[in-house]
C-alpha positions as CSV (number, residue, x, y, z in Angstrom):
1,X,87.9,116.4,100.3
2,X,90.0,113.6,101.7
3,X,90.8,110.3,100.0
4,X,89.3,107.0,101.2
5,X,91.7,105.3,103.7
6,X,91.3,101.9,102.0
7,X,93.6,103.0,99.2
8,X,91.0,102.9,96.4
9,X,91.6,106.5,95.4
10,X,88.0,107.6,96.0
11,X,87.2,110.9,97.6
12,X,85.1,111.0,100.8
13,X,83.3,114.1,102.0
14,X,83.1,113.0,105.6
15,X,84.7,110.2,107.6
16,X,87.7,108.2,106.5
17,X,86.1,105.5,104.2
18,X,83.6,105.2,101.4
19,X,80.7,103.0,102.4
20,X,81.9,99.5,103.1
21,X,85.5,100.3,102.3
22,X,86.7,99.8,105.9
23,X,86.1,96.1,105.3
24,X,88.2,96.3,102.1
25,X,91.1,97.7,104.1
26,X,90.7,95.0,106.8
27,X,90.6,92.2,104.1
28,X,93.6,93.6,102.4
29,X,95.6,93.7,105.7
30,X,94.5,90.2,106.5
31,X,95.7,89.0,103.1
32,X,99.1,90.7,103.5
33,X,99.8,88.9,106.8
34,X,98.2,85.6,106.0
35,X,94.8,85.8,107.7
36,X,93.0,87.2,110.7
37,X,95.0,85.3,113.4
38,X,98.4,86.4,112.1
39,X,97.0,90.0,112.0
40,X,95.9,89.6,115.6
41,X,99.4,88.2,116.6
42,X,101.0,91.2,114.9
43,X,98.9,93.7,116.8
44,X,99.4,91.9,120.1
45,X,103.2,91.8,119.5
46,X,103.2,95.5,118.7
47,X,101.2,96.3,121.8
48,X,103.4,94.1,124.0
49,X,106.5,95.7,122.6
50,X,105.2,99.3,123.1
51,X,104.1,98.5,126.6
52,X,107.7,97.4,127.4
53,X,106.7,93.7,128.0
54,X,108.9,92.4,125.1
55,X,112.3,93.3,123.7
56,X,112.9,94.7,120.3
57,X,114.6,91.4,119.4
58,X,111.5,89.4,120.3
59,X,109.2,91.8,118.5
60,X,111.3,91.6,115.4
61,X,111.3,87.7,115.5
62,X,107.5,87.7,115.8
63,X,107.1,90.1,112.9
64,X,109.5,88.3,110.6
65,X,107.8,85.0,111.5
66,X,104.4,86.3,110.5
67,X,105.6,87.7,107.2
68,X,107.8,84.7,106.4
69,X,104.7,82.5,106.7
70,X,102.4,84.9,104.6
């Protein structure tokens, strides 16, 4: 058996989450970065950096700005 990916410690027999726990993980991530919009900004910044559109310096500034505000 695998453990639920939300971090609750529960075991799942199939899939990655216990029923409804994918939302627990999303909510936890949103809280850690200060809401849904900062989470979106973080994902977009990572995507842009990995695509080669932004420098590491710009990516780092964005990430630090998001977590400083959280």
